[in-house]
C-alpha positions as CSV (number, residue, x, y, z in Angstrom):
1,M,43.7,4.6,-29.0
2,E,46.1,2.3,-30.9
3,V,44.3,-0.8,-29.6
4,Q,41.0,0.6,-30.8
5,R,42.4,1.1,-34.3
6,D,43.8,-2.4,-34.3
7,V,40.4,-3.8,-33.2
8,R,38.6,-1.9,-36.0
9,S,41.1,-3.2,-38.5
10,A,40.7,-6.8,-37.3
11,I,36.9,-6.4,-37.5
12,A,37.2,-5.3,-41.1
13,I,39.5,-8.2,-42.0
14,A,37.3,-10.7,-40.3
15,Y,34.3,-9.4,-42.2
16,E,36.0,-9.6,-45.6
17,L,37.3,-13.1,-44.9
18,A,33.8,-14.2,-43.7
19,R,32.2,-12.8,-46.9
20,H,34.8,-14.6,-49.0
21,E,34.2,-17.9,-47.3
22,H,30.4,-17.4,-47.6
23,V,30.8,-16.9,-51.4
24,Q,32.9,-20.1,-51.5
25,H,30.0,-21.9,-49.7
26,K,32.2,-22.6,-46.6
27,E,29.5,-21.5,-44.2
28,H,31.2,-23.1,-41.1
29,V,34.3,-21.0,-41.7
30,A,32.3,-17.9,-42.4
31,Q,30.2,-18.4,-39.3
32,A,33.3,-18.7,-37.1
33,L,34.8,-15.6,-38.6
34,N,31.6,-13.7,-38.0
35,E,31.6,-14.8,-34.4
36,L,35.1,-13.3,-34.1
37,K,34.0,-10.1,-35.8
38,D,31.0,-9.8,-33.4
39,E,33.2,-10.4,-30.3
40,L,35.7,-7.8,-31.6
41,G,32.7,-5.5,-32.2
42,R,31.7,-5.8,-28.5
43,I,35.2,-5.0,-27.4
44,E,35.4,-2.0,-29.8
45,A,32.1,-0.6,-28.6
46,K,33.5,-0.3,-25.1
47,L,37.0,1.0,-26.0
48,G,37.5,4.7,-25.8
49,G,34.3,5.3,-23.8
50,E,33.2,5.3,-20.3
51,R,33.1,1.5,-20.3
52,A,36.7,1.1,-21.3
53,H,37.5,-0.4,-17.9
54,E,35.0,-3.2,-18.7
55,V,36.9,-4.4,-21.8
56,T,38.1,-7.9,-21.4
57,P,39.4,-10.3,-24.1
58,E,38.1,-13.4,-22.2
59,A,35.7,-14.4,-25.0
60,L,38.4,-14.3,-27.7
61,P,40.4,-17.6,-26.9
62,P,37.4,-19.9,-27.5
63,V,36.5,-18.2,-30.7
64,L,40.2,-18.3,-31.9
65,K,40.4,-22.0,-31.0
66,Q,37.3,-22.7,-33.1
67,I,38.7,-20.8,-36.0
68,E,42.1,-22.6,-35.6
69,G,40.4,-25.9,-36.3
70,L,38.9,-24.6,-39.5
71,V,41.9,-22.9,-41.1
72,E,42.7,-25.9,-43.3
73,D,39.1,-25.8,-44.7
74,A,39.7,-22.3,-45.9
75,G,42.5,-23.4,-48.3
76,P,46.2,-22.3,-48.3
77,V,45.9,-18.6,-49.3
78,V,42.8,-17.7,-47.2
79,G,44.1,-20.0,-44.4
80,D,47.3,-17.9,-44.2
81,Q,45.2,-14.7,-44.0
82,I,43.1,-16.2,-41.3
83,K,46.3,-17.2,-39.4
84,T,47.6,-13.7,-39.7
85,L,44.3,-12.3,-38.4
86,M,44.4,-14.7,-35.5
87,Q,48.0,-13.5,-34.6
88,S,46.8,-9.9,-34.7
89,V,43.8,-10.7,-32.4
90,E,46.1,-12.6,-30.0
91,R,48.3,-9.5,-29.8
92,I,45.2,-7.3,-29.3
93,A,44.1,-9.5,-26.4
94,K,47.6,-9.1,-24.8
95,D,47.5,-5.3,-25.3
96,I,44.1,-5.1,-23.6
97,E,45.3,-7.2,-20.7
98,S,48.4,-5.1,-20.3
99,T,46.3,-1.9,-20.5
100,K,44.0,-3.2,-17.7
101,A,47.1,-4.1,-15.6
102,S,48.5,-0.6,-15.8
């Protein structure tokens, strides 16, 4: 249940950061953040339901890698927020993997 809450929080943060970057006309950063939001949404849809056993974070690393290359484009303040989001998502991925292993 805690993982599901963390995923929902990460979705909300990714959405807000993407909106900010869109307003700043940094569409490439906004698009990458929206891809992260969408992938987290796919994970969240399966968590807590009958398909929880199907949850896998395999699609997250490529999205995070893409975002990592764009952090500098976001500027120092938003870039730091994106880095923090990325750390949270990496922790979520580890939590999902450890849950599957148990």
